[in-house]
RODO-197634 format. One line per 5 residues: number of its first residue (from 1); for each residue x, y, z of N, C-alpha, C. Coordinates in steps of 0.2 Angstrom, whole numbers, plus 5000, padded with zeros to 4 digits. Layout:
% RODO-197634
NUM	X,Y,Z,X,Y,Z,X,Y,Z ~ ...
***
This chain:
% RODO-197634
1	5338,5487,5483,5341,5484,5478,5336,5478,5476 ~ 5336,5477,5470,5332,5471,5467,5336,5465,5468 ~ 5333,5459,5466,5336,5452,5467,5342,5451,5462 ~ 5343,5455,5457,5348,5454,5452,5355,5456,5456 ~ 5360,5453,5454,5367,5454,5457,5371,5458,5451
6	5376,5463,5453,5380,5466,5448,5385,5461,5446 ~ 5387,5461,5440,5393,5457,5437,5400,5459,5439 ~ 5405,5455,5439,5411,5457,5441,5414,5462,5436 ~ 5412,5462,5429,5414,5466,5424,5411,5473,5426 ~ 5404,5473,5428,5402,5480,5429,5405,5483,5435
11	5407,5480,5440,5410,5482,5446,5417,5484,5444 ~ 5421,5481,5440,5427,5483,5437,5427,5489,5433 ~ 5422,5490,5429,5421,5497,5426,5420,5502,5430 ~ 5415,5501,5436,5414,5506,5440,5420,5508,5444 ~ 5424,5503,5446,5430,5505,5450,5435,5510,5445
16	5435,5508,5439,5439,5512,5434,5436,5519,5434 ~ 5429,5519,5434,5427,5526,5433,5428,5530,5439 ~ 5428,5527,5445,5430,5531,5451,5437,5533,5451 ~ 5441,5530,5447,5449,5531,5447,5450,5537,5441 ~ 5447,5535,5436,5449,5540,5430,5444,5545,5428
21	5438,5545,5431,5433,5551,5432,5430,5552,5425 ~ 5432,5549,5420,5428,5550,5413,5427,5543,5409 ~ 5422,5543,5406,5420,5537,5402,5426,5535,5397 ~ 5428,5541,5393,5433,5540,5389,5439,5536,5391 ~ 5442,5539,5397,5448,5536,5400,5447,5529,5402
26	5441,5528,5405,5439,5521,5407,5440,5516,5401 ~ 5436,5518,5395,5436,5514,5389,5444,5512,5387 ~ 5448,5518,5387,5455,5517,5385,5458,5512,5389 ~ 5457,5513,5396,5461,5509,5401,5459,5502,5401 ~ 5453,5500,5399,5450,5493,5399,5450,5490,5392
31	5451,5494,5387,5452,5492,5380,5445,5490,5378 ~ 5440,5494,5379,5433,5493,5377,5430,5499,5374 ~ 5425,5499,5371,5422,5505,5368,5418,5509,5373 ~ 5418,5516,5372,5414,5520,5376,5407,5518,5377 ~ 5403,5517,5371,5396,5515,5372,5396,5508,5377
36	5400,5504,5376,5400,5498,5381,5401,5500,5388 ~ 5405,5505,5389,5406,5507,5396,5400,5510,5399 ~ 5396,5514,5395,5390,5518,5397,5385,5513,5398 ~ 5384,5508,5394,5379,5503,5395,5380,5499,5401 ~ 5386,5497,5403,5387,5493,5409,5386,5497,5415
41	5388,5504,5414,5386,5508,5420,5379,5509,5421 ~ 5376,5510,5416,5368,5511,5416,5365,5504,5419 ~ 5367,5498,5417,5365,5492,5420,5366,5491,5427 ~ 5372,5493,5429,5374,5493,5436,5370,5497,5440 ~ 5368,5504,5438,5364,5509,5442,5357,5505,5442
46	5354,5502,5437,5348,5499,5438,5348,5493,5443 ~ 5353,5489,5443,5354,5483,5448,5353,5486,5455 ~ 5357,5491,5456,5357,5494,5463,5351,5498,5464 ~ 5348,5501,5460,5342,5505,5460,5342,5511,5463 ~ 5348,5514,5462,5350,5521,5466,5355,5524,5461
51	5356,5531,5461,5361,5534,5457,5368,5533,5461 ~ 5373,5531,5457,5379,5530,5460,5384,5536,5458 ~ 5382,5540,5453,5387,5545,5451,5383,5551,5448 ~ 5386,5557,5448,5383,5563,5444,5387,5564,5438 ~ 5385,5566,5432,5389,5569,5427,5389,5576,5427
56	5396,5578,5426,5397,5586,5426,5401,5587,5419 ~ 5397,5588,5414,5401,5588,5407,5404,5581,5405 ~ 5411,5581,5405,5414,5575,5403,5416,5571,5410 ~ 5416,5575,5415,5418,5571,5421,5412,5569,5425 ~ 5414,5565,5431,5409,5562,5435,5411,5563,5442
61	5406,5563,5447,5408,5563,5454,5403,5558,5457 ~ 5405,5554,5462,5402,5549,5465,5397,5552,5470 ~ 5391,5548,5471,5386,5550,5476,5388,5546,5482 ~ 5385,5547,5488,5387,5543,5494,5386,5536,5493 ~ 5380,5534,5489,5379,5527,5487,5385,5525,5483
66	5387,5529,5478,5393,5527,5474,5399,5526,5478 ~ 5400,5530,5483,5406,5529,5487,5406,5522,5491 ~ 5400,5521,5494,5399,5515,5498,5400,5509,5493 ~ 5397,5509,5487,5398,5504,5482,5405,5503,5480 ~ 5409,5508,5480,5417,5507,5478,5420,5504,5484
71	5418,5505,5490,5422,5502,5496,5420,5494,5495 ~ 5414,5492,5494,5412,5486,5494,5415,5482,5488 ~ 5416,5485,5482,5419,5482,5476,5426,5481,5477 ~ 5429,5486,5480,5437,5484,5482,5438,5479,5486 ~ 5433,5478,5492,5434,5473,5496,5433,5466,5493
76	5428,5466,5488,5426,5460,5484,5432,5458,5480 ~ 5435,5462,5476,5441,5460,5472,5447,5459,5476 ~ 5448,5462,5482,5453,5460,5486,5452,5453,5489 ~ 5446,5451,5491,5445,5445,5493,5446,5439,5488 ~ 5444,5441,5482,5445,5436,5476,5453,5435,5475
81	5457,5441,5475,5464,5441,5475,5467,5436,5480 ~ 5465,5437,5486,5467,5434,5492,5466,5426,5491 ~ 5460,5425,5489,5458,5418,5488,5463,5414,5482 ~ 5464,5418,5477,5469,5416,5472,5475,5414,5474 ~ 5478,5419,5479,5485,5418,5482,5485,5412,5486
86	5479,5411,5490,5479,5406,5495,5479,5399,5491 ~ 5475,5399,5485,5475,5393,5481,5482,5391,5478 ~ 5485,5396,5476,5492,5395,5473,5496,5392,5479 ~ 5496,5395,5485,5500,5392,5490,5498,5385,5492 ~ 5492,5383,5491,5490,5376,5493,5493,5372,5487
91	5493,5374,5481,5496,5370,5476,5503,5369,5477 ~ 5506,5374,5480,5514,5374,5481,5517,5374,5474 ~ 5514,5376,5469,5517,5377,5462,5520,5383,5461 ~ 5526,5383,5457,5530,5389,5456,5527,5392,5449 ~ 5521,5394,5449,5517,5396,5443,5512,5401,5446
96	5510,5405,5441,5505,5410,5443,5508,5417,5440 ~ 5505,5423,5443,5507,5429,5441,5510,5433,5447 ~ 5516,5436,5445,5519,5440,5450,5518,5448,5448 ~ 5515,5452,5452,5513,5458,5451,5518,5463,5453 ~ 5521,5467,5449,5526,5472,5451,5523,5479,5448
101	5524,5484,5452,5523,5491,5450,5529,5496,5452 ~ 5532,5499,5446,5538,5502,5447,5538,5509,5444 ~ 5542,5514,5447,5542,5520,5444,5546,5520,5438 ~ 5545,5525,5433,5547,5524,5427,5555,5523,5426 ~ 5559,5526,5430,5566,5525,5429,5569,5518,5431
106	5565,5514,5434,5567,5507,5436,5566,5503,5430 ~ 5562,5505,5425,5562,5501,5419,5569,5500,5415 ~ 5574,5503,5417,5580,5502,5414,5584,5496,5417 ~ 5583,5495,5423,5586,5489,5426,5582,5483,5428 ~ 5575,5484,5427,5570,5479,5429,5571,5473,5424
111	5571,5474,5418,5572,5469,5413,5578,5464,5415 ~ 5584,5467,5417,5590,5463,5419,5588,5459,5425 ~ 5585,5462,5430,5583,5458,5436,5578,5452,5434 ~ 5574,5453,5430,5568,5449,5428,5571,5443,5423 ~ 5576,5445,5419,5577,5440,5414,5579,5433,5416
116	5584,5433,5420,5586,5426,5423,5581,5423,5427 ~ 5577,5427,5431,5572,5425,5435,5567,5421,5431 ~ 5565,5424,5426,5560,5421,5422,5562,5415,5418 ~ 5569,5414,5416,5571,5408,5414,5571,5403,5419 ~ 5572,5405,5425,5572,5399,5430,5566,5397,5432
121	5561,5401,5432,5554,5399,5433,5549,5401,5427 ~ 5549,5397,5422,5546,5398,5415,5539,5398,5416 ~ 5536,5395,5421,5528,5395,5422,5526,5402,5426 ~ 5530,5406,5428,5528,5412,5431,5527,5418,5426 ~ 5521,5420,5426,5520,5427,5422,5521,5433,5426
126	5524,5438,5424,5525,5444,5427,5521,5450,5424 ~ 5517,5453,5429,5513,5459,5427,5517,5465,5429 ~ 5519,5469,5425,5522,5475,5427,5518,5482,5425 ~ 5517,5486,5430,5515,5492,5429,5520,5498,5430 ~ 5520,5502,5425,5526,5507,5426,5522,5514,5426
131	5525,5519,5430,5522,5525,5430,5526,5530,5434 ~ 5524,5536,5435,5528,5541,5439,5527,5539,5446 ~ 5530,5543,5451,5529,5542,5458,5522,5542,5460 ~ 5518,5547,5458,5511,5548,5460,5507,5542,5458 ~ 5508,5540,5452,5504,5534,5449,5506,5528,5453
136	5512,5526,5454,5513,5520,5458,5511,5521,5465 ~ 5512,5527,5468,5509,5527,5475,5502,5526,5475 ~ 5498,5528,5470,5491,5526,5470,5490,5519,5470 ~ 5494,5515,5466,5493,5508,5466,5495,5505,5473 ~ 5500,5508,5476,5502,5506,5483,5496,5507,5487
141	5493,5513,5487,5487,5514,5492,5481,5509,5491 ~ 5481,5507,5485,5475,5502,5483,5477,5495,5484 ~ 5484,5494,5486,5486,5487,5488,5485,5482,5482 ~ 5488,5485,5476,5486,5481,5470,5492,5476,5468 ~ 5498,5476,5471,5503,5473,5468,5507,5469,5474
146	5512,5464,5472,5515,5461,5476,5521,5465,5479 ~ 5524,5468,5474,5530,5473,5476,5530,5479,5472 ~ 5533,5485,5475,5533,5491,5472,5540,5494,5472 ~ 5543,5497,5467,5549,5500,5467,5549,5507,5467 ~ 5552,5511,5472,5551,5518,5473,5559,5520,5473
151	5560,5526,5471,5566,5530,5472,5565,5535,5478 ~ 5559,5536,5480,5558,5540,5485,5552,5536,5490 ~ 5555,5534,5495,5550,5529,5499,5544,5533,5502 ~ 5538,5530,5501,5532,5533,5503,5532,5534,5510 ~ 5528,5539,5513,5528,5540,5520,5521,5536,5522
156	5521,5531,5525,5515,5527,5527,5517,5522,5532 ~ 5512,5521,5537,5514,5516,5542,5512,5509,5540 ~ 5509,5509,5534,5507,5503,5530,5512,5499,5526 ~ 5518,5500,5527,5523,5497,5522,5529,5494,5525 ~ 5532,5489,5522,5538,5486,5523,5543,5488,5517
161	5548,5492,5519,5552,5494,5514,5559,5493,5515 ~ 5563,5491,5510,5570,5489,5511,5574,5492,5505 ~ 5579,5496,5506,5584,5499,5501,5588,5493,5498 ~ 5588,5493,5492,5591,5487,5489,5596,5489,5484 ~ 5596,5495,5481,5601,5497,5476,5602,5505,5476
166	5609,5507,5475,5610,5514,5474,5607,5517,5468 ~ 5606,5523,5469,5602,5527,5463,5605,5534,5462 ~ 5612,5534,5460,5615,5540,5459,5612,5544,5454 ~ 5611,5551,5455,5609,5555,5450,5615,5560,5447 ~ 5616,5560,5440,5621,5563,5437,5619,5568,5433
171	5624,5573,5431,5622,5578,5427,5624,5576,5420 ~ 5620,5577,5415,5621,5574,5408,5621,5580,5403 ~ 5626,5579,5399,5627,5584,5393,5628,5581,5386 ~ 5626,5584,5381,5628,5582,5374,5635,5581,5373 ~ 5637,5576,5369,5644,5574,5369,5649,5580,5367
176	5647,5585,5364,5651,5591,5361,5650,5597,5366 ~ 5647,5596,5372,5646,5602,5376,5653,5605,5378 ~ 5652,5612,5379,5658,5616,5381,5661,5614,5388 ~ 5656,5612,5392,5658,5611,5399,5663,5605,5400 ~ 5663,5600,5395,5667,5594,5395,5674,5596,5396
181	5676,5602,5393,5683,5604,5393,5685,5608,5400 ~ 5680,5609,5404,5680,5613,5410,5679,5610,5416 ~ 5680,5603,5416,5678,5599,5422,5685,5599,5426 ~ 5684,5599,5433,5677,5599,5437,5673,5605,5437 ~ 5667,5605,5437,5663,5610,5436,5659,5612,5443
186	5659,5619,5444,5657,5621,5451,5649,5622,5450 ~ 5645,5622,5455,5638,5623,5455,5636,5629,5452 ~ 5640,5634,5454,5639,5641,5452,5639,5641,5444 ~ 5644,5638,5441,5645,5638,5434,5639,5634,5431 ~ 5637,5629,5434,5631,5625,5432,5624,5629,5432
191	5624,5634,5436,5617,5637,5436,5616,5642,5430 ~ 5621,5643,5426,5621,5647,5420,5618,5644,5414 ~ 5617,5637,5414,5615,5634,5408,5608,5631,5409 ~ 5605,5631,5404,5597,5629,5403,5597,5621,5405 ~ 5592,5619,5409,5591,5612,5411,5584,5609,5408
196	5584,5603,5407,5578,5599,5405,5576,5595,5411 ~ 5571,5596,5415,5569,5593,5421,5563,5588,5420 ~ 5563,5583,5425,5557,5578,5425,5552,5583,5429 ~ 5546,5580,5428,5540,5584,5430,5540,5584,5438 ~ 5536,5589,5441,5535,5589,5448,5530,5583,5450
201	5532,5579,5455,5529,5573,5457,5533,5567,5456 ~ 5538,5567,5451,5542,5561,5450,5547,5561,5456 ~ 5549,5555,5457,5555,5554,5463,5561,5558,5461 ~ 5563,5557,5455,5569,5561,5453,5569,5568,5454 ~ 5563,5571,5452,5562,5578,5453,5563,5580,5460
206	5560,5576,5464,5560,5578,5471,5567,5578,5474 ~ 5571,5573,5472,5578,5573,5474,5582,5579,5472 ~ 5581,5581,5466,5584,5587,5463,5582,5593,5467 ~ 5575,5594,5468,5573,5600,5472,5576,5600,5479 ~ 5577,5594,5482,5579,5594,5489,5587,5596,5488
211	5590,5593,5483,5597,5595,5483,5599,5602,5481 ~ 5594,5605,5477,5595,5613,5476,5594,5617,5482 ~ 5589,5614,5486,5587,5619,5492,5593,5618,5497 ~ 5596,5612,5497,5601,5611,5502,5607,5615,5500 ~ 5609,5616,5493,5615,5619,5492,5613,5626,5489
216	5607,5629,5490,5605,5635,5487,5606,5636,5480 ~ 5605,5631,5476,5606,5631,5469,5599,5633,5465 ~ 5600,5637,5461,5594,5639,5456,5596,5636,5449 ~ 5592,5632,5447,5593,5629,5440,5588,5633,5435 ~ 5591,5634,5429,5587,5638,5424,5583,5632,5420
221	5577,5631,5422,5572,5626,5419,5570,5628,5413 ~ 5572,5626,5408,5570,5627,5401,5564,5623,5398 ~ 5564,5616,5400,5559,5612,5398,5557,5607,5404 ~ 5551,5605,5404,5549,5600,5409,5546,5594,5405 ~ 5549,5588,5406,5547,5582,5402,5545,5577,5406
226	5540,5572,5405,5539,5567,5410,5543,5560,5408 ~ 5546,5560,5402,5549,5554,5400,5557,5555,5400 ~ 5560,5550,5404,5568,5550,5403,5570,5550,5396 ~ 5567,5545,5392,5570,5545,5385,5569,5551,5381 ~ 5564,5555,5382,5563,5561,5379,5568,5566,5381
231	5569,5566,5388,5574,5571,5391,5581,5569,5387 ~ 5583,5563,5387,5590,5561,5384,5590,5563,5377 ~ 5585,5562,5373,5585,5564,5366,5585,5572,5366 ~ 5582,5576,5371,5582,5583,5370,5589,5585,5372 ~ 5593,5582,5377,5600,5583,5378,5604,5582,5373
236	5603,5577,5369,5607,5575,5363,5606,5580,5358 ~ 5600,5583,5358,5599,5588,5353,5601,5595,5355 ~ 5605,5595,5360,5608,5602,5363,5602,5607,5365 ~ 5597,5604,5368,5592,5609,5371,5593,5611,5378 ~ 5598,5607,5381,5600,5609,5388,5603,5603,5391
241	5605,5604,5398,5608,5599,5402,5602,5595,5405 ~ 5604,5590,5409,5599,5586,5413,5602,5583,5419 ~ 5598,5581,5424,5600,5577,5429,5596,5571,5429 ~ 5599,5565,5428,5596,5559,5427,5599,5554,5432 ~ 5595,5549,5433,5598,5543,5437,5603,5540,5432
246	5609,5538,5435,5614,5534,5431,5611,5528,5428 ~ 5606,5525,5431,5603,5519,5428,5600,5520,5421 ~ 5598,5526,5419,5596,5528,5412,5601,5527,5407 ~ 5608,5527,5410,5613,5526,5405,5618,5520,5406 ~ 5617,5517,5411,5621,5511,5413,5621,5505,5409
251	5615,5504,5406,5614,5497,5403,5614,5497,5395 ~ 5616,5503,5393,5616,5503,5385,5622,5508,5383 ~ 5625,5507,5377,5630,5511,5375,5626,5518,5372 ~ 5628,5523,5374,5625,5529,5371,5631,5535,5370 ~ 5634,5536,5364,5639,5540,5363,5637,5547,5363
256	5631,5549,5362,5628,5555,5361,5628,5559,5368 ~ 5629,5556,5373,5628,5559,5380,5634,5558,5384 ~ 5636,5563,5389,5642,5562,5393,5640,5564,5400 ~ 5642,5561,5405,5641,5563,5412,5646,5568,5414 ~ 5644,5573,5416,5649,5579,5419,5651,5578,5426
261	5657,5580,5427,5660,5579,5434,5658,5586,5437 ~ 5654,5586,5441,5651,5592,5444,5652,5592,5452 ~ 5653,5598,5455,5654,5598,5462,5648,5596,5466 ~ 5649,5592,5471,5643,5589,5475,5639,5583,5471 ~ 5641,5581,5465,5637,5576,5462,5642,5570,5462
266	5639,5564,5462,5631,5563,5460,5627,5564,5466 ~ 5621,5565,5465,5616,5565,5471,5615,5558,5473 ~ 5616,5557,5479,5615,5550,5481,5608,5549,5484 ~ 5605,5544,5481,5599,5541,5483,5598,5533,5483 ~ 5593,5531,5484,5592,5523,5485,5586,5521,5481
271	5586,5515,5479,5580,5511,5476,5577,5507,5482 ~ 5570,5508,5483,5567,5504,5488,5563,5499,5485 ~ 5563,5493,5488,5558,5488,5487,5553,5487,5492 ~ 5547,5489,5490,5541,5490,5495,5536,5485,5494 ~ 5532,5484,5500,5526,5480,5499,5521,5482,5505
276	5515,5482,5505,5511,5483,5510,5510,5478,5515 ~ 5509,5480,5521,5509,5475,5527,5503,5471,5527 ~ 5497,5473,5523,5491,5469,5523,5491,5463,5518 ~ 5496,5464,5513,5496,5459,5507,5500,5453,5509 ~ 5496,5447,5508,5500,5441,5510,5505,5440,5505
281	5511,5438,5507,5517,5437,5503,5516,5430,5500 ~ 5515,5430,5493,5514,5424,5490,5521,5420,5489 ~ 5520,5413,5487,5526,5410,5485,5530,5413,5480 ~ 5527,5416,5475,5530,5419,5469,5534,5425,5472 ~ 5531,5429,5476,5534,5435,5479,5540,5433,5483
286	5539,5427,5487,5546,5425,5490,5551,5423,5486 ~ 5549,5420,5481,5554,5417,5476,5558,5423,5473 ~ 5554,5428,5471,5557,5434,5468,5562,5438,5473 ~ 5560,5439,5479,5564,5442,5484,5570,5438,5485 ~ 5569,5431,5486,5575,5427,5487,5580,5427,5481
291	5577,5428,5475,5582,5428,5469,5585,5435,5469 ~ 5582,5440,5471,5585,5447,5471,5591,5447,5475 ~ 5590,5444,5481,5595,5445,5486,5601,5440,5485 ~ 5600,5434,5482,5605,5429,5481,5609,5430,5474 ~ 5605,5433,5470,5608,5433,5463,5607,5439,5459
296	5601,5442,5459,5599,5447,5454,5603,5453,5455 ~ 5604,5456,5461,5607,5462,5462,5615,5462,5460 ~ 5618,5456,5462,5625,5456,5460,5626,5456,5453 ~ 5621,5452,5449,5621,5452,5442,5620,5459,5439 ~ 5616,5463,5442,5614,5470,5439,5620,5475,5441
301	5623,5474,5446,5629,5478,5448,5635,5477,5444 ~ 5636,5471,5442,5642,5469,5437,5641,5472,5431 ~ 5634,5472,5428,5633,5475,5421,5634,5482,5421 ~ 5632,5486,5427,5632,5493,5428,5639,5495,5428 ~ 5643,5491,5432,5650,5493,5433,5654,5492,5426
306	5652,5487,5422,5655,5486,5416,5654,5491,5411 ~ 5647,5494,5411,5645,5499,5406,5649,5506,5408 ~ 5649,5507,5415,5652,5513,5417,5659,5513,5416 ~ 5662,5508,5416,5670,5508,5414,5671,5509,5407 ~ 5666,5507,5402,5666,5508,5395,5665,5516,5394
311	5661,5519,5398,5659,5526,5397,5664,5530,5400 ~ 5669,5528,5404,5673,5533,5407,5679,5534,5403
***
């Protein structure tokens, strides 16, 4: 390698390339143009003086030198993050950035948890990443955030996990569905109706699949959709029934959907607050955890109970 050093921006782009595999997706993720991505990658290769990746059509694969560079880049950014965390702790200031990554269904209750917290600590900025189970697990494996919220706890020896909230899954139907007049409903009767399901890989879908296996239930899967909101709209449009977290219904009035009283439902599961063992717990992370335990959860449960009472 020559005497030139790579820039942090070049390494950030190269890390994104290793994750997204295409220049176009890197450009989209980092909000820069594709030519800029290509130029930065070319410059990085010239700095190192060795091929870091091979191009296969629109996709790329890393060389051994590229893999080694990725490891070093991750360690460098991790060290910089750790330094910032330590500096914030030295300051003792209740300011900075709290990093959270949550599975998509958690977006229904997370704003309620964060609302009062952000009012209390106005100097704290919150960075939230939302994705399906696999996407948030990927962030967890890269140790990118202070806390993660899962509804299916990852299998890892590298985590500290705590169940903090119930996550009942309920059967949802359009408000004029014929089953409303036939409640309670048996599982056998339920199997005759089309269902709109979450995608394979989501925590909700895993809970549903485990439940069906346990009760020898076969659902008629009419559609698979990655978005809870799209599923709710599809149910309201009478395209089928759905099984969703009650949290998708608890915090807003929606007269177009009804929860059905079905045998063996709701499916009982939990929300987990997770962090990696290696990540230093910042003052901000400790403040958030303390708020969650002392006030946030009770506030959330009161709102959910109030809305559930209105919908019953």
